[in-house]
N, C-alpha and C positions, 0 to 999 in steps of 0.2 A: 503494498500500500504506500502511497505518495501522499505529503502534507504538504500544503501551501503554506508556509508559514509567513504571515504577513510581513514580517521584518525583513526576513532571511532568504526569502526565495523557497521554490519546491525541493524538498528533501525526503530520504526514505524512513519509514517510520521507525526504524531503530533508532534515531534521534531523538524520538520523543517517549515520554512516559505518561502513561494512563494517568487522570488526574480524579475521575468520575462524574457523575450525572450533572449535566449544566440545564437540566429540566426543570431545578428546584431551587428556591432562593434559601440561601441559608437565614435561621432566625435571627433576630437582634441580639446581641452579645449581652443586652441589658435584661433580655429575656429569661427568668429563670424556670419557667417551667418543664419540667423534666420529661413529659408525656411528650412535648412538642420536640425537643431535642433527641430525645431516643429517637421517635420516628424521623427525625432527620439524619440520623447516625445510623439505625441500623434497618429501617425499612427500604429496601430496593425494587425495583422493576427489573426485570429481563426484558426487555421491549425487542420485537421481531421488526425489522424495518429501520426507518428513519428515526435518529435520534442524536441528541446534542450532548456533546461530550467535552471536558475540560482535558487537555494535554499540556505538558509541560516542555517546551523544546531545550531537553538537557543538555544535549551535545551541540547547543549552538548559543541563540542568544538568552539561553533561561527563562523567555516570556512564557507566560500563561497563555493558552489560546482557548476558543472553544471551536471544534470541529462537529460540522452537521454531517452523519455520514449514514448509508446502511449499514447494519450489523449484519446482514447475510450476505451482500455481495461487497462490502467494503469500500462502496463507490462514496466518494466525497463530493459533497453537495455545495458547502460552503465552511470560511472559516475567517473568524473573525478575532479581536483580544478580547480575554476574558471580561476586562473592563466593560466594554462594548454589550457583551451578553448580560452582565449583572443589570447596567442599565435598562435594558429591555425587559428583564425580569421583574425589574423596580416598577416600570412602566405599566406589565402589564396587570400586576399586585396591585395597583391603585385605580384599574378601571374597574 
């Protein structure tokens, strides 16, 4: 699989490390609700098809990015910075 780093260009997947699900917004750190934090940390979906994931370019610029890829074919549809994805999640939560 090839991933286009927005900062370094197209690279092999071996330069990246998987960082988790980018479909959910992390709870605010001031929120001490254990049930909510437990759900965020431990409850995971195992999607089939298109999914958004965080990856870190560990053998390059070390930036965190969000990759939209098909979990069955590994086709990559979109790549953006992790900051951009968090802004999108916050906007979706405020709607």
